[in-house]
C-alpha positions in Angstrom: 1.6 30.9 41.8 1.0 30.9 38.0 2.5 28.1 36.0 4.1 28.9 32.7 4.4 26.9 29.5 7.5 25.1 30.7 5.9 23.8 33.9 2.8 22.6 32.1 5.0 20.9 29.5 7.0 19.2 32.3 3.8 18.0 34.0 2.3 16.6 30.9 5.6 15.0 29.9 6.0 13.3 33.3 2.5 12.0 33.0 3.0 10.7 29.4 6.2 8.7 30.1 4.5 6.0 32.2 1.8 5.6 29.5 4.5 5.1 26.8 6.3 2.6 28.9 3.0 0.7 29.6 2.3 0.5 25.8 5.7 -1.1 25.3 5.1 -3.6 28.1 1.6 -4.3 26.8 2.9 -5.2 23.3 5.7 -7.4 24.7 3.3 -9.3 26.9 0.8 -9.9 24.1 3.6 -11.3 21.9 4.8 -13.5 24.7 1.3 -14.9 25.2 1.1 -15.9 21.5 4.4 -17.9 21.4 4.3 -21.7 21.2 6.9 -24.2 22.4 9.2 -23.4 19.5 9.1 -19.7 20.2 7.0 -18.8 17.1 3.9 -16.6 17.3 0.6 -18.3 16.5 -2.6 -16.6 15.5 -6.1 -18.1 15.1 -6.8 -16.5 11.7 -5.0 -14.4 9.2 -7.4 -11.5 10.1 -6.5 -11.6 13.7 -2.8 -11.7 12.8 -3.3 -8.6 10.6 -5.2 -6.7 13.2 -2.7 -7.6 15.9 0.3 -6.6 13.8 -1.3 -3.2 12.9 -2.5 -2.5 16.5 0.7 -3.5 18.1 2.8 -1.7 15.5 0.8 1.5 16.0 1.1 1.2 19.8 4.9 0.8 19.6 5.4 3.7 17.2 2.9 5.8 19.2 4.7 5.0 22.4 8.1 6.0 20.9 6.6 9.3 19.6 5.2 10.0 23.1 8.6 9.3 24.6 10.3 11.7 22.2 7.7 14.4 22.8 7.9 13.9 26.6 11.7 14.2 26.4 11.2 17.5 24.5 8.9 18.7 27.3 11.5 17.9 30.0 14.3 19.5 27.9 12.1 22.6 27.5 11.8 22.9 31.3 15.5 22.3 31.9 16.6 24.8 29.2 14.3 27.4 30.6 16.8 28.0 33.4 19.7 28.5 31.0 18.0 30.9 28.5 
């Protein structure tokens, strides 16, 4: 059995979705670990704050992009049967 483009896109999409969800959970847990009693985030230095904000922001945006692309792969597979 030979797999076409739609099947490959579906497989990659289904593998990418858990990665994107894990990225979102990872960012939330990091933010929760940094919160103090008042609910404010605390950083050791300004440099660590900057690196954390950039890293976590990139992870969130990247995760959302992966989810959008994965949804496109699933839609490509579904629409293959209607075209």
